[in-house]
C-alpha positions, 0 to 999 in steps of 0.5 A: 355530503348528504345522509344518502352516502354510506361508509363505502361511498366515502372510498368509492364515490366521495372526491378529494376535499369533499367536506361534510358535517356529522353528528356526534352519534352519527353512523359515519362516526361509528364507521370511522371507529369500527373495529370489524376487519370484515368490512370490505368493498368491491372495486377495480384493482389497478395492480391486478387489472381486474375486479377484486374485493378490498378488505380493511386491514388498518384504521389509524383512527382506532390507534388514537381513540376508542369509540366508548371514549367519545361520548356525545361529542367529537372533541377528541377526534377534532384534535387529530391530524389526517388519519388513514384507513387502509384496505388490501386486495384479496387477490394480492394483499400487497395491493393496498388502497389508502384513504385519508380523512381530517376531522375538525369542528365536527366536519370530515374532509377527505384529504387524500387517497391512493390510487385516485378515483380516475385511476380506478374508474378509467380502466373500467370504461376502456371497454367503451372506447370503440363506441365513444371514439373521439368522445372517449377522451372527454369521458376520461377528462370528466372522470379526471375532473371529478376525481379532483373535485371539479363538479360543473366542469365534469358535467360539461363533458358528460352532457356533450357525450350524452348529446353525441350518443343521442345524435348517433341514434338519431342518424340511424332513424334518419334512414327510416321512411316513416321518421318525422325529422321536423318533429324531432328537431322541434322537440326538447331533449326529453321528447327526443329521447322518447322519440328514439326509445326503440333504440335506447335502454328502457331505464334511460327512457323512463329517466330521461330527465337526467339531461335536465339534471346535467344542464342544471348542474352546468348552469345552476348547481354549485360544485359540491352538488355536481360532485354528489350527482356525478356518479349517477349521471355518469351511470346514465351514459354507461347504460347507453354504452352497455346497450351497444356493447350487448348488441355487439356481443349478441351479433358476434355470438349469432355469427359464430353460432350460424357459422358453427351450424353451417360447418357442422351440417356440411361435415355431418353429411 
């Protein structure tokens, strides 16, 4: 695990059995032993069925050791079996999220959590089901694999979904009289995305190299590298789906507004 992760990432991004080294005076060590009850994060609550804020209420590391006794080494922490850090939902304190970590030989391993990453993430993608259709199952599988520490396998599903979404937009362009499909077919994916840019989110066009990242993940990167990249690669797919969702909502509002104007005009004559 690289230094780009934050304390919050340990709960929301790091999959099970991810192991990473930490230094004696590292920020993450201080975080494990923090006493601030104010630390919180926003996440989907599987019991409330909506977004909520989760605030820390119990840190089992604190019951074993105080930060000032650590000094410049992790010797004392290395003796301990897995300990939990627990959060409760601010909508309903009885809704608890629990995370367990094992520290040994100056390394931290995430050994357990409830609910799982998949339990938290999958409800958040249900809004995309109507756009993904058959690919919705693959999106769910990708998240499930990630939550169980399978990196390269999850990338296989993400890349397939990405390709299908791009192809769907390609089919729309085929109806255009000015579309050069021979050029499109000869192009690499990066160039295909650029050719389709009028129907894609600008941020995705600017960062179209994401497809190459997925391909490299499948063929060259190890499991840990894929797992570290997964959340941001998944975000690229969600950007395409968010654009579809936005367009659908905009069309629905336009239709509703036009109906209102027509009805009100007739009634006010």
